[in-house]
C-alpha positions in Angstrom: -127.7 -111.7 78.8 -128.6 -109.3 81.5 -127.8 -105.6 80.8 -125.2 -104.0 83.0 -124.5 -100.6 84.5 -121.0 -99.4 85.3 -119.7 -96.7 87.5 -116.2 -96.3 86.0 -114.7 -94.2 88.8 -111.2 -92.8 89.4 -111.0 -94.7 92.7 -113.4 -97.6 92.3 -115.3 -99.5 89.6 -118.8 -100.7 90.5 -120.9 -103.0 88.3 -124.6 -103.5 88.4 -126.1 -106.5 86.7 -129.8 -106.3 85.8 -131.7 -108.7 88.0 -128.9 -109.2 90.4 -128.0 -105.8 91.7 -124.5 -104.5 92.5 -122.1 -107.5 91.9 -118.7 -105.9 91.9 -117.0 -103.1 93.8 -113.2 -103.0 93.2 -110.5 -100.3 93.3 -109.6 -98.9 89.9 -106.0 -100.1 90.1 -103.9 -102.3 87.8 -100.4 -103.7 88.7 -98.1 -104.6 85.8 -94.7 -106.1 85.3 -92.6 -103.2 83.9 -90.4 -105.5 82.0 -93.0 -107.7 80.2 -95.9 -105.2 80.5 -98.0 -108.2 81.7 -100.9 -107.5 84.1 -100.2 -109.1 87.5 -103.4 -108.1 89.3 -106.4 -105.8 89.2 -108.7 -104.3 91.8 -108.2 -105.0 95.5 -105.1 -107.2 95.0 -103.5 -104.5 92.9 -104.3 -101.7 95.4 -102.5 -103.6 98.1 -99.4 -103.3 96.0 -99.4 -99.5 95.9 -96.2 -98.2 97.5 -95.1 -101.7 98.3 -93.8 -103.1 95.0 -90.2 -103.8 93.7 -89.0 -101.6 90.9 -90.1 -104.1 88.2 -93.7 -104.1 89.4 -95.8 -100.9 89.0 -99.3 -100.3 90.4 -101.2 -97.7 88.3 -104.6 -96.0 88.3 -105.7 -96.0 84.6 -108.4 -93.5 85.4 -107.6 -89.9 86.4 -110.0 -87.1 87.3 -112.9 -89.1 86.1 -111.5 -89.8 82.6 -109.3 -92.4 80.9 -105.6 -91.7 81.5 -104.4 -95.0 80.1 -106.6 -96.4 77.3 -105.0 -99.9 77.1 -104.9 -100.4 80.9 -108.5 -99.2 81.3 -109.7 -101.6 78.6 -107.8 -104.6 80.2 -109.1 -103.7 83.7 -112.7 -103.3 82.6 -112.6 -106.5 80.6 -111.5 -108.4 83.6 -114.1 -106.8 85.9 -116.9 -107.5 83.4 -115.9 -111.1 83.1 -115.8 -111.4 86.9 -119.2 -109.8 87.2 -121.1 -111.7 84.5 -118.9 -114.8 84.0 -116.8 -115.9 81.1 -119.2 -118.3 79.4 -121.9 -115.7 78.6 -122.0 -115.5 74.8 -124.7 -112.9 74.4 -123.5 -109.3 74.2 -125.0 -107.1 76.9 -126.2 -103.5 76.8 -124.0 -101.4 78.9 -124.8 -98.1 80.6 -121.7 -96.3 81.7 -121.3 -93.0 83.6 -119.1 -90.0 83.0 -118.4 -86.6 84.6 -120.7 -83.8 83.5 -118.1 -81.6 81.8 -115.8 -84.0 79.9 -115.1 -83.4 76.3 -116.6 -85.2 73.3 -113.2 -86.9 72.7 -113.2 -88.2 76.3 -116.8 -89.4 75.9 -115.9 -91.2 72.7 -113.0 -92.9 74.5 -115.3 -94.2 77.3 -117.8 -95.4 74.7 -115.0 -97.1 72.7 -113.7 -98.9 75.7 -117.2 -100.2 76.5 -117.8 -101.3 72.9 -114.4 -103.2 72.8 -115.4 -105.2 75.9 -118.2 -106.7 73.8 -121.2 -104.5 74.4 -124.2 -104.8 72.1 -125.1 -101.2 72.7 -123.5 -98.5 74.9 -125.4 -95.8 76.7 -123.5 -92.8 78.4 -125.0 -90.8 81.2 -123.7 -88.0 83.3 -122.8 -89.0 86.8 -124.7 -86.3 88.8 -127.9 -87.3 87.0 -127.4 -91.0 87.7 -126.3 -90.3 91.3 -129.5 -88.3 91.8 -131.6 -91.2 90.5 -129.7 -93.7 92.7 -130.3 -91.4 95.7 -134.0 -91.8 95.3 -134.7 -88.4 93.7 -137.6 -88.3 91.2 -136.0 -86.2 88.5 -138.9 -86.8 86.1 -141.1 -84.1 87.8 -141.1 -80.4 86.7 -139.4 -79.5 90.0 -135.8 -78.5 90.7 -133.5 -80.9 92.5 -129.8 -80.3 93.2 -127.1 -82.9 93.8 -123.4 -82.5 94.7 -121.6 -85.8 93.8 -118.1 -85.9 95.4 -116.3 -88.9 93.9 -112.7 -90.0 93.7 -111.5 -87.8 90.8 -114.2 -85.2 90.3 -117.0 -83.4 92.1 -120.1 -82.9 89.9 -122.8 -80.4 90.8 -126.1 -80.4 88.9 -129.6 -79.1 89.0 -132.1 -81.5 87.5 -135.7 -81.2 86.3 -138.0 -83.0 83.9 -135.6 -86.0 83.5 -132.5 -84.0 82.6 -129.8 -81.6 83.7 -130.7 -78.0 83.7 -127.4 -76.6 84.7 -124.2 -78.3 86.0 -120.5 -77.9 86.6 -117.6 -80.2 87.5 -114.3 -79.7 89.2 -111.3 -82.0 89.4 -111.3 -81.8 93.2 -112.6 -84.8 95.1 -111.6 -87.7 97.3 -108.2 -88.4 95.8 -107.3 -84.6 96.0 -108.2 -84.8 99.7 -105.6 -87.6 100.1 -103.0 -85.5 98.3 -103.9 -82.5 100.5 -103.2 -84.6 103.6 -99.9 -85.9 102.2 -98.7 -82.4 101.5 -99.9 -81.0 104.8 -98.2 -83.7 106.9 -94.9 -83.2 104.9 -95.0 -79.5 105.4 -96.0 -79.4 109.0 -94.4 -82.5 110.5 -91.6 -83.0 107.9 -92.7 -86.6 107.4 -93.6 -88.2 104.1 -96.6 -90.5 104.1 -98.1 -92.6 101.3 -101.6 -92.2 99.7 -102.9 -95.3 101.5 -101.9 -93.8 104.9 -103.5 -90.5 103.9 -106.7 -92.2 102.9 -106.7 -94.0 106.3 -106.3 -90.6 108.1 -109.2 -89.2 106.0 -111.5 -92.0 106.8 -110.6 -92.3 110.5 -110.5 -88.7 111.6 -111.3 -86.6 108.5 -113.4 -83.4 109.1 -113.9 -80.1 107.4 -114.7 -78.2 110.6 -112.3 -77.3 113.4 -113.2 -79.2 116.6 -112.7 -78.6 120.3 -112.6 -82.3 121.1 -109.2 -83.6 120.1 -109.3 -86.6 117.7 -106.0 -87.9 116.5 -104.4 -90.9 114.8 -100.8 -92.2 115.0 -99.2 -92.9 111.7 -95.7 -93.8 110.5 -93.9 -92.1 107.6 -90.4 -91.4 106.4 -88.6 -88.4 107.9 -87.9 -85.8 105.2 -84.4 -85.0 106.6 -83.5 -88.3 108.3 -84.9 -90.6 105.7 -85.8 -93.0 108.6 -89.2 -94.1 109.8 -90.9 -91.6 112.1 -94.1 -91.8 114.1 -96.4 -88.7 114.2 -99.8 -87.8 115.7 -102.1 -86.3 113.2 -105.2 -84.5 114.5 -108.6 -84.0 113.1 -107.9 -80.2 113.0 -104.9 -81.0 110.9 -107.2 -82.6 108.3 -109.6 -79.7 108.4 -106.7 -77.3 107.7 -105.3 -79.5 105.0 -108.7 -79.7 103.2 -109.8 -76.1 103.7 -108.9 -74.7 100.3 -110.3 -77.6 98.3 -113.6 -77.6 100.2 -113.9 -73.9 99.5 -113.4 -74.7 95.7 -116.2 -77.3 95.8 -118.6 -74.9 97.6 -117.8 -72.1 95.1 -118.7 -74.4 92.2 -122.0 -75.2 93.9 -122.6 -71.5 94.4 -122.0 -70.8 90.7 -124.4 -73.6 89.7 -127.1 -72.1 92.0 -126.5 -68.7 90.6 -127.2 -70.0 87.0 -130.3 -71.8 88.1 -133.7 -70.4 86.9 -135.5 -68.7 89.8 -138.4 -71.2 89.9 -136.1 -74.1 90.3 -133.9 -72.3 92.8 -137.0 -71.8 94.9 -137.7 -75.6 94.8 -134.1 -76.2 95.9 -134.4 -73.7 98.8 -137.4 -75.7 100.0 -136.2 -79.2 99.4 -132.5 -78.8 99.9 -129.4 -80.2 98.3 -128.4 -83.9 98.4 -124.8 -84.9 98.8 -123.6 -88.2 97.3 -120.3 -89.9 96.6 -117.6 -91.2 99.0 -116.2 -87.7 99.6 -119.5 -86.6 101.1 -118.8 -88.9 104.1 -116.2 -86.5 105.6 -117.5 -85.2 109.0 -118.9 -81.7 109.1 -119.4 -81.4 105.3 -123.2 -81.2 105.5 -122.9 -78.4 108.1 -120.3 -76.5 106.1 -122.3 -76.6 102.9 -125.5 -75.6 104.7 -123.8 -72.6 106.3 -122.2 -71.4 103.0 -125.2 -72.0 100.7 -128.0 -71.1 103.1 -130.2 -74.0 102.1 -131.0 -77.4 103.7 -128.4 -80.0 102.9 -128.7 -83.8 103.3 -126.5 -86.8 102.7 -128.0 -89.7 100.7 -128.5 -93.1 102.4 -125.9 -94.9 100.3 -123.5 -92.3 99.0 -120.8 -94.8 97.9 -123.2 -96.7 95.6 -125.7 -94.1 94.4 -124.2 -93.9 90.9 -124.1 -97.6 90.2 -127.6 -98.1 91.8 -128.8 -95.3 89.6 -127.6 -97.2 86.5 -129.8 -100.1 87.5 -132.9 -97.8 87.8 -132.1 -96.2 84.4 -131.7 -99.5 82.7 -135.4 -100.1 83.5 -136.4 -96.6 82.4 -134.7 -96.0 79.0 -137.0 -93.0 78.5 -135.1 -91.1 81.2 -131.8 -91.4 79.3 -130.4 -88.5 77.4 -131.0 -89.1 73.7 -127.7 -87.6 72.7 -125.8 -90.2 74.7 -127.6 -93.3 73.3 
């Protein structure tokens, strides 16, 4: 049996199979029959049901803010994804490396470990996401030199400074891609008096999302439900609307990064000032973020080549370098 690495994200689950690479990338969504509690769909099929299901069908996200919100649903979802990734007929139990946010509690770590063990793992390794993201982004964390990464996922943003194979200082905030979607929903409701769903908000974020006010007018036409009329209404959302909607949460992420830098030993801070900060995760793809972080932190900032898959690709590298894993998580 080939060992597997799992990025158990709030928004998506990605699975790496040793020798094959990334074999699965599916939304972390489960749809269930409210009456029978039977699972009707998982992943992409389930996500398509969000906001479109009859009362007896419920689409849920069993992961919230990077941790397990619904233990049973997470186990069922992960079981189905692992079977899809490695096949149902494999009888040998695999080793599983699974990632978690940097500041979750021991109880939450144990919950993740238990879920992985119950899916049939021979041995479970836990690693913190910013470390794995850094490895996946091509950073050599084994050297006695400081590297800094800001990993903006779906449920959490993890910031870490790494050196000699481990995390020197880190912090995590429950502000990330899903929060950005909520910001857009709330802003559109307040400014335009129209209610839109999270799928529409995500579309706005991807199509015209930016964190900087722009002179060139970019906009997108969306349909929502009028707050007062209750009827469908069409509105034009601009890129500057998105920048305004995300303003406060972007500020929170930058403040966390500042705090981590302030706690970093001077020698490592000097390395970071020279080499810069690497942004990873889907949230880092929002236009203008590199410029904004660079302006605020006064150091070079770069986005990784494959921000959406850095974490899961990092699990593949670490499965081949067990010596780089944290002993306390093995």
